Chimera marker file (.cmm) of the C-alpha trace (Angstrom):
<marker_set name="trace">
<marker id="1" x="76.181" y="102.183" z="101.485" r="1" g="1" b="0" radius="0.5"/>
<marker id="2" x="77.099" y="98.585" z="100.682" r="1" g="1" b="0" radius="0.5"/>
<marker id="3" x="78.295" y="96.333" z="103.507" r="1" g="1" b="0" radius="0.5"/>
<marker id="4" x="80.610" y="93.410" z="102.828" r="1" g="1" b="0" radius="0.5"/>
<marker id="5" x="81.517" y="90.419" z="104.966" r="1" g="1" b="0" radius="0.5"/>
<marker id="6" x="85.196" y="89.981" z="105.767" r="1" g="1" b="0" radius="0.5"/>
<marker id="7" x="86.079" y="86.510" z="107.031" r="1" g="1" b="0" radius="0.5"/>
<marker id="8" x="89.465" y="85.689" z="108.541" r="1" g="1" b="0" radius="0.5"/>
<marker id="9" x="90.635" y="82.227" z="107.487" r="1" g="1" b="0" radius="0.5"/>
<marker id="10" x="91.278" y="79.761" z="110.278" r="1" g="1" b="0" radius="0.5"/>
<marker id="11" x="89.886" y="81.924" z="113.093" r="1" g="1" b="0" radius="0.5"/>
<marker id="12" x="86.130" y="81.916" z="112.552" r="1" g="1" b="0" radius="0.5"/>
<marker id="13" x="86.178" y="85.713" z="112.976" r="1" g="1" b="0" radius="0.5"/>
<marker id="14" x="83.989" y="87.842" z="110.705" r="1" g="1" b="0" radius="0.5"/>
<marker id="15" x="83.222" y="91.517" z="110.419" r="1" g="1" b="0" radius="0.5"/>
<marker id="16" x="81.041" y="93.613" z="108.182" r="1" g="1" b="0" radius="0.5"/>
<marker id="17" x="82.762" y="96.509" z="106.506" r="1" g="1" b="0" radius="0.5"/>
<marker id="18" x="81.574" y="99.139" z="104.030" r="1" g="1" b="0" radius="0.5"/>
<marker id="19" x="83.552" y="100.380" z="101.065" r="1" g="1" b="0" radius="0.5"/>
<marker id="20" x="84.138" y="103.646" z="102.945" r="1" g="1" b="0" radius="0.5"/>
<marker id="21" x="86.012" y="102.184" z="105.940" r="1" g="1" b="0" radius="0.5"/>
<marker id="22" x="89.248" y="100.266" z="106.293" r="1" g="1" b="0" radius="0.5"/>
<marker id="23" x="89.324" y="96.658" z="107.364" r="1" g="1" b="0" radius="0.5"/>
<marker id="24" x="91.669" y="97.531" z="110.241" r="1" g="1" b="0" radius="0.5"/>
<marker id="25" x="89.355" y="100.218" z="111.609" r="1" g="1" b="0" radius="0.5"/>
<marker id="26" x="86.449" y="97.741" z="111.668" r="1" g="1" b="0" radius="0.5"/>
<marker id="27" x="88.614" y="95.080" z="113.332" r="1" g="1" b="0" radius="0.5"/>
<marker id="28" x="89.550" y="97.524" z="116.074" r="1" g="1" b="0" radius="0.5"/>
<marker id="29" x="85.926" y="98.603" z="116.534" r="1" g="1" b="0" radius="0.5"/>
<marker id="30" x="84.830" y="94.954" z="116.801" r="1" g="1" b="0" radius="0.5"/>
<marker id="31" x="87.616" y="94.010" z="119.235" r="1" g="1" b="0" radius="0.5"/>
<marker id="32" x="89.403" y="91.711" z="116.793" r="1" g="1" b="0" radius="0.5"/>
<marker id="33" x="93.143" y="91.514" z="117.381" r="1" g="1" b="0" radius="0.5"/>
<marker id="34" x="94.682" y="92.609" z="114.086" r="1" g="1" b="0" radius="0.5"/>
<marker id="35" x="98.379" y="93.451" z="114.016" r="1" g="1" b="0" radius="0.5"/>
<marker id="36" x="99.296" y="96.946" z="112.906" r="1" g="1" b="0" radius="0.5"/>
<marker id="37" x="101.870" y="99.637" z="113.517" r="1" g="1" b="0" radius="0.5"/>
<marker id="38" x="102.121" y="102.678" z="111.257" r="1" g="1" b="0" radius="0.5"/>
<marker id="39" x="98.517" y="102.826" z="109.925" r="1" g="1" b="0" radius="0.5"/>
<marker id="40" x="99.738" y="104.597" z="106.772" r="1" g="1" b="0" radius="0.5"/>
<marker id="41" x="100.466" y="101.635" z="104.481" r="1" g="1" b="0" radius="0.5"/>
<marker id="42" x="104.226" y="101.484" z="104.898" r="1" g="1" b="0" radius="0.5"/>
<marker id="43" x="105.266" y="99.034" z="107.642" r="1" g="1" b="0" radius="0.5"/>
<marker id="44" x="103.362" y="95.968" z="106.340" r="1" g="1" b="0" radius="0.5"/>
<marker id="45" x="102.569" y="94.725" z="109.869" r="1" g="1" b="0" radius="0.5"/>
<marker id="46" x="98.865" y="94.495" z="109.003" r="1" g="1" b="0" radius="0.5"/>
<marker id="47" x="99.307" y="92.469" z="105.805" r="1" g="1" b="0" radius="0.5"/>
<marker id="48" x="96.839" y="89.690" z="104.963" r="1" g="1" b="0" radius="0.5"/>
<marker id="49" x="96.712" y="87.446" z="101.923" r="1" g="1" b="0" radius="0.5"/>
<marker id="50" x="93.554" y="87.881" z="99.842" r="1" g="1" b="0" radius="0.5"/>
<marker id="51" x="92.124" y="84.360" z="99.539" r="1" g="1" b="0" radius="0.5"/>
<marker id="52" x="88.848" y="85.500" z="97.927" r="1" g="1" b="0" radius="0.5"/>
<marker id="53" x="87.440" y="88.855" z="96.923" r="1" g="1" b="0" radius="0.5"/>
<marker id="54" x="88.711" y="92.280" z="95.985" r="1" g="1" b="0" radius="0.5"/>
<marker id="55" x="89.868" y="95.401" z="97.803" r="1" g="1" b="0" radius="0.5"/>
<marker id="56" x="90.880" y="98.901" z="96.857" r="1" g="1" b="0" radius="0.5"/>
<marker id="57" x="93.994" y="100.257" z="98.526" r="1" g="1" b="0" radius="0.5"/>
<marker id="58" x="95.391" y="103.116" z="96.450" r="1" g="1" b="0" radius="0.5"/>
<marker id="59" x="97.446" y="104.498" z="99.354" r="1" g="1" b="0" radius="0.5"/>
<marker id="60" x="99.184" y="101.168" z="100.136" r="1" g="1" b="0" radius="0.5"/>
<marker id="61" x="102.673" y="102.396" z="99.320" r="1" g="1" b="0" radius="0.5"/>
<marker id="62" x="104.427" y="99.434" z="100.961" r="1" g="1" b="0" radius="0.5"/>
<marker id="63" x="103.297" y="96.953" z="98.279" r="1" g="1" b="0" radius="0.5"/>
<marker id="64" x="104.211" y="96.677" z="94.617" r="1" g="1" b="0" radius="0.5"/>
<marker id="65" x="101.303" y="96.676" z="92.145" r="1" g="1" b="0" radius="0.5"/>
<marker id="66" x="101.630" y="92.895" z="91.719" r="1" g="1" b="0" radius="0.5"/>
<marker id="67" x="101.683" y="92.322" z="95.486" r="1" g="1" b="0" radius="0.5"/>
<marker id="68" x="98.632" y="94.566" z="95.957" r="1" g="1" b="0" radius="0.5"/>
<marker id="69" x="96.588" y="92.134" z="93.848" r="1" g="1" b="0" radius="0.5"/>
<marker id="70" x="97.259" y="89.243" z="96.270" r="1" g="1" b="0" radius="0.5"/>
<marker id="71" x="97.811" y="91.000" z="99.593" r="1" g="1" b="0" radius="0.5"/>
<marker id="72" x="95.859" y="93.599" z="101.551" r="1" g="1" b="0" radius="0.5"/>
<marker id="73" x="97.267" y="96.152" z="103.937" r="1" g="1" b="0" radius="0.5"/>
<marker id="74" x="94.305" y="96.163" z="106.279" r="1" g="1" b="0" radius="0.5"/>
<marker id="75" x="95.092" y="99.711" z="107.446" r="1" g="1" b="0" radius="0.5"/>
<marker id="76" x="94.490" y="100.968" z="103.889" r="1" g="1" b="0" radius="0.5"/>
<marker id="77" x="92.303" y="98.299" z="102.259" r="1" g="1" b="0" radius="0.5"/>
<marker id="78" x="88.600" y="98.874" z="101.745" r="1" g="1" b="0" radius="0.5"/>
<marker id="79" x="86.448" y="95.989" z="100.470" r="1" g="1" b="0" radius="0.5"/>
<marker id="80" x="84.942" y="95.909" z="96.998" r="1" g="1" b="0" radius="0.5"/>
<marker id="81" x="83.292" y="92.521" z="97.622" r="1" g="1" b="0" radius="0.5"/>
<marker id="82" x="82.912" y="89.919" z="100.341" r="1" g="1" b="0" radius="0.5"/>
<marker id="83" x="86.403" y="88.821" z="101.398" r="1" g="1" b="0" radius="0.5"/>
<marker id="84" x="88.340" y="85.947" z="102.856" r="1" g="1" b="0" radius="0.5"/>
<marker id="85" x="91.673" y="87.072" z="104.294" r="1" g="1" b="0" radius="0.5"/>
<marker id="86" x="94.534" y="85.052" z="105.750" r="1" g="1" b="0" radius="0.5"/>
<marker id="87" x="96.203" y="87.278" z="108.337" r="1" g="1" b="0" radius="0.5"/>
<marker id="88" x="99.914" y="87.163" z="108.964" r="1" g="1" b="0" radius="0.5"/>
<marker id="89" x="100.761" y="86.175" z="105.392" r="1" g="1" b="0" radius="0.5"/>
<marker id="90" x="103.321" y="88.402" z="103.731" r="1" g="1" b="0" radius="0.5"/>
<marker id="91" x="104.439" y="88.886" z="100.125" r="1" g="1" b="0" radius="0.5"/>
<marker id="92" x="107.388" y="86.687" z="99.093" r="1" g="1" b="0" radius="0.5"/>
<marker id="93" x="109.616" y="89.772" z="98.765" r="1" g="1" b="0" radius="0.5"/>
<marker id="94" x="109.045" y="90.587" z="102.464" r="1" g="1" b="0" radius="0.5"/>
<marker id="95" x="109.553" y="86.970" z="103.548" r="1" g="1" b="0" radius="0.5"/>
<marker id="96" x="112.824" y="86.814" z="101.563" r="1" g="1" b="0" radius="0.5"/>
<marker id="97" x="114.036" y="90.026" z="103.234" r="1" g="1" b="0" radius="0.5"/>
<marker id="98" x="113.247" y="88.653" z="106.694" r="1" g="1" b="0" radius="0.5"/>
<marker id="99" x="115.178" y="85.460" z="105.974" r="1" g="1" b="0" radius="0.5"/>
<marker id="100" x="118.189" y="87.427" z="104.728" r="1" g="1" b="0" radius="0.5"/>
<marker id="101" x="118.171" y="89.536" z="107.910" r="1" g="1" b="0" radius="0.5"/>
<marker id="102" x="117.967" y="86.415" z="110.095" r="1" g="1" b="0" radius="0.5"/>
<marker id="103" x="120.964" y="84.903" z="108.290" r="1" g="1" b="0" radius="0.5"/>
<marker id="104" x="123.160" y="87.952" z="108.940" r="1" g="1" b="0" radius="0.5"/>
<link id1="1" id2="2" r="1" g="1" b="0" radius="0.2"/>
<link id1="2" id2="3" r="1" g="1" b="0" radius="0.2"/>
<link id1="3" id2="4" r="1" g="1" b="0" radius="0.2"/>
<link id1="4" id2="5" r="1" g="1" b="0" radius="0.2"/>
<link id1="5" id2="6" r="1" g="1" b="0" radius="0.2"/>
<link id1="6" id2="7" r="1" g="1" b="0" radius="0.2"/>
<link id1="7" id2="8" r="1" g="1" b="0" radius="0.2"/>
<link id1="8" id2="9" r="1" g="1" b="0" radius="0.2"/>
<link id1="9" id2="10" r="1" g="1" b="0" radius="0.2"/>
<link id1="10" id2="11" r="1" g="1" b="0" radius="0.2"/>
<link id1="11" id2="12" r="1" g="1" b="0" radius="0.2"/>
<link id1="12" id2="13" r="1" g="1" b="0" radius="0.2"/>
<link id1="13" id2="14" r="1" g="1" b="0" radius="0.2"/>
<link id1="14" id2="15" r="1" g="1" b="0" radius="0.2"/>
<link id1="15" id2="16" r="1" g="1" b="0" radius="0.2"/>
<link id1="16" id2="17" r="1" g="1" b="0" radius="0.2"/>
<link id1="17" id2="18" r="1" g="1" b="0" radius="0.2"/>
<link id1="18" id2="19" r="1" g="1" b="0" radius="0.2"/>
<link id1="19" id2="20" r="1" g="1" b="0" radius="0.2"/>
<link id1="20" id2="21" r="1" g="1" b="0" radius="0.2"/>
<link id1="21" id2="22" r="1" g="1" b="0" radius="0.2"/>
<link id1="22" id2="23" r="1" g="1" b="0" radius="0.2"/>
<link id1="23" id2="24" r="1" g="1" b="0" radius="0.2"/>
<link id1="24" id2="25" r="1" g="1" b="0" radius="0.2"/>
<link id1="25" id2="26" r="1" g="1" b="0" radius="0.2"/>
<link id1="26" id2="27" r="1" g="1" b="0" radius="0.2"/>
<link id1="27" id2="28" r="1" g="1" b="0" radius="0.2"/>
<link id1="28" id2="29" r="1" g="1" b="0" radius="0.2"/>
<link id1="29" id2="30" r="1" g="1" b="0" radius="0.2"/>
<link id1="30" id2="31" r="1" g="1" b="0" radius="0.2"/>
<link id1="31" id2="32" r="1" g="1" b="0" radius="0.2"/>
<link id1="32" id2="33" r="1" g="1" b="0" radius="0.2"/>
<link id1="33" id2="34" r="1" g="1" b="0" radius="0.2"/>
<link id1="34" id2="35" r="1" g="1" b="0" radius="0.2"/>
<link id1="35" id2="36" r="1" g="1" b="0" radius="0.2"/>
<link id1="36" id2="37" r="1" g="1" b="0" radius="0.2"/>
<link id1="37" id2="38" r="1" g="1" b="0" radius="0.2"/>
<link id1="38" id2="39" r="1" g="1" b="0" radius="0.2"/>
<link id1="39" id2="40" r="1" g="1" b="0" radius="0.2"/>
<link id1="40" id2="41" r="1" g="1" b="0" radius="0.2"/>
<link id1="41" id2="42" r="1" g="1" b="0" radius="0.2"/>
<link id1="42" id2="43" r="1" g="1" b="0" radius="0.2"/>
<link id1="43" id2="44" r="1" g="1" b="0" radius="0.2"/>
<link id1="44" id2="45" r="1" g="1" b="0" radius="0.2"/>
<link id1="45" id2="46" r="1" g="1" b="0" radius="0.2"/>
<link id1="46" id2="47" r="1" g="1" b="0" radius="0.2"/>
<link id1="47" id2="48" r="1" g="1" b="0" radius="0.2"/>
<link id1="48" id2="49" r="1" g="1" b="0" radius="0.2"/>
<link id1="49" id2="50" r="1" g="1" b="0" radius="0.2"/>
<link id1="50" id2="51" r="1" g="1" b="0" radius="0.2"/>
<link id1="51" id2="52" r="1" g="1" b="0" radius="0.2"/>
<link id1="52" id2="53" r="1" g="1" b="0" radius="0.2"/>
<link id1="53" id2="54" r="1" g="1" b="0" radius="0.2"/>
<link id1="54" id2="55" r="1" g="1" b="0" radius="0.2"/>
<link id1="55" id2="56" r="1" g="1" b="0" radius="0.2"/>
<link id1="56" id2="57" r="1" g="1" b="0" radius="0.2"/>
<link id1="57" id2="58" r="1" g="1" b="0" radius="0.2"/>
<link id1="58" id2="59" r="1" g="1" b="0" radius="0.2"/>
<link id1="59" id2="60" r="1" g="1" b="0" radius="0.2"/>
<link id1="60" id2="61" r="1" g="1" b="0" radius="0.2"/>
<link id1="61" id2="62" r="1" g="1" b="0" radius="0.2"/>
<link id1="62" id2="63" r="1" g="1" b="0" radius="0.2"/>
<link id1="63" id2="64" r="1" g="1" b="0" radius="0.2"/>
<link id1="64" id2="65" r="1" g="1" b="0" radius="0.2"/>
<link id1="65" id2="66" r="1" g="1" b="0" radius="0.2"/>
<link id1="66" id2="67" r="1" g="1" b="0" radius="0.2"/>
<link id1="67" id2="68" r="1" g="1" b="0" radius="0.2"/>
<link id1="68" id2="69" r="1" g="1" b="0" radius="0.2"/>
<link id1="69" id2="70" r="1" g="1" b="0" radius="0.2"/>
<link id1="70" id2="71" r="1" g="1" b="0" radius="0.2"/>
<link id1="71" id2="72" r="1" g="1" b="0" radius="0.2"/>
<link id1="72" id2="73" r="1" g="1" b="0" radius="0.2"/>
<link id1="73" id2="74" r="1" g="1" b="0" radius="0.2"/>
<link id1="74" id2="75" r="1" g="1" b="0" radius="0.2"/>
<link id1="75" id2="76" r="1" g="1" b="0" radius="0.2"/>
<link id1="76" id2="77" r="1" g="1" b="0" radius="0.2"/>
<link id1="77" id2="78" r="1" g="1" b="0" radius="0.2"/>
<link id1="78" id2="79" r="1" g="1" b="0" radius="0.2"/>
<link id1="79" id2="80" r="1" g="1" b="0" radius="0.2"/>
<link id1="80" id2="81" r="1" g="1" b="0" radius="0.2"/>
<link id1="81" id2="82" r="1" g="1" b="0" radius="0.2"/>
<link id1="82" id2="83" r="1" g="1" b="0" radius="0.2"/>
<link id1="83" id2="84" r="1" g="1" b="0" radius="0.2"/>
<link id1="84" id2="85" r="1" g="1" b="0" radius="0.2"/>
<link id1="85" id2="86" r="1" g="1" b="0" radius="0.2"/>
<link id1="86" id2="87" r="1" g="1" b="0" radius="0.2"/>
<link id1="87" id2="88" r="1" g="1" b="0" radius="0.2"/>
<link id1="88" id2="89" r="1" g="1" b="0" radius="0.2"/>
<link id1="89" id2="90" r="1" g="1" b="0" radius="0.2"/>
<link id1="90" id2="91" r="1" g="1" b="0" radius="0.2"/>
<link id1="91" id2="92" r="1" g="1" b="0" radius="0.2"/>
<link id1="92" id2="93" r="1" g="1" b="0" radius="0.2"/>
<link id1="93" id2="94" r="1" g="1" b="0" radius="0.2"/>
<link id1="94" id2="95" r="1" g="1" b="0" radius="0.2"/>
<link id1="95" id2="96" r="1" g="1" b="0" radius="0.2"/>
<link id1="96" id2="97" r="1" g="1" b="0" radius="0.2"/>
<link id1="97" id2="98" r="1" g="1" b="0" radius="0.2"/>
<link id1="98" id2="99" r="1" g="1" b="0" radius="0.2"/>
<link id1="99" id2="100" r="1" g="1" b="0" radius="0.2"/>
<link id1="100" id2="101" r="1" g="1" b="0" radius="0.2"/>
<link id1="101" id2="102" r="1" g="1" b="0" radius="0.2"/>
<link id1="102" id2="103" r="1" g="1" b="0" radius="0.2"/>
<link id1="103" id2="104" r="1" g="1" b="0" radius="0.2"/>
</marker_set>
């Protein structure tokens, strides 16, 4: 089983994660505070921007195909390489929706 390093930008936090486990599950096991809610790839609370590396996340239903190339839902994402993730970064479509709601 291959282990990959997942580094969280700006925090100095790192975990090792195999291709058979989700990034969120490893964060929780290691005591790293990672936001999440539904754990089924829908709510987007656990989103992180992929700065470097690749993930597989076929069950990430909350993201479009284009968004899934740049953003990881850590509750679904499994590493395919070493990663650098920027937590708390959301796809522009989500950010635009949040701004519209705030303006209402």
